[in-house]
N, C-alpha and C positions, 0 to 999 in steps of 0.2 A: 074219247078214249082217255081214261085216267090211269094213274099209277096202279099197277097190278093187273090190268086188263090183259087178256090173252088175245093175240092177233096173228093173222096169217097174211101172206102175200095175196093180192087179188089175182084171180085167174085171167082176167082180160086187162092187159096193160099195153100202152103204146110202146113202140120201139125205143123212144127216148126214155120213158120211165123205166123200162127193163134195163137199159144201159146204165142208168144212174143207180139202180139197185145193185146191179152186178159189180159196179165199182166199189160199193160198200162191202160186199161179201160175195163169194162164188155162188153160182146158181144152185148147187146142191144144198147150201145153207138155207135157202129160202123155202125149201120143202118142209121145214120144221115150224113148229109153233113158237112164237116169241112172247116175251113178257115186257110190258111197258114199264120202264124204269123212271122216266120223267114224263109227266103229262104234256098235253099239247102246248106248244110255245112257238114263237115265230123263229124261223130259221131261213137259211139260204139254200136255194135249189138251183143248180147250174144247168143250163141248157147247152149241150155240147153237140157239135157237128160230129156224127159218128164216123164219117169218112176221114176227116182231117184231124179230129181230136181237139179242135179249137173251141174255146168257150164262146158261144154266140151271145148269151145274155145271162144275167143273174136275176132270179125271181125270188121274192119274199113269199114264203108259204108256211102253212102250219105243219110242224114236224113233231116227232116224238123220239126219245132215246129208247132203244130196245136191248134186251138180252135175248139172243137167239143162238141155239146150239153152242152155248158156252162163250159166245163172243158178245161184246158190247158194241152196238152200232149207234152212232150219234147222228142226229138230224135226218131221220128217215121220214119222207113225206107221208102225211096221213092219207092222202088220196091214193096211195099205192097199197094200202092195208085194209083188211076187213077184220072186224071183231069176231072172235070165236063165240058161238052161242050154244046154249044147252050143254054146258060142261057139267058132268056129275062126278 
């Protein structure tokens, strides 16, 4: 994914990945298409216990910065996104 690419949230995500995305923005926001503002770079992704809210570990992963529904979201994991294809 490079700067200017259109992306959407993947349809199949683990509960942990959904929780992390929904901490960045509400679920309704993720129904929209986003634009990559900063291409792939290394960032932190926190694995949190959903029940207690405690951070279990920090993982380094590939992330991008997005603009989606008028909001700028930083360090969104690439593995949670799909590129939009066949845009006319």
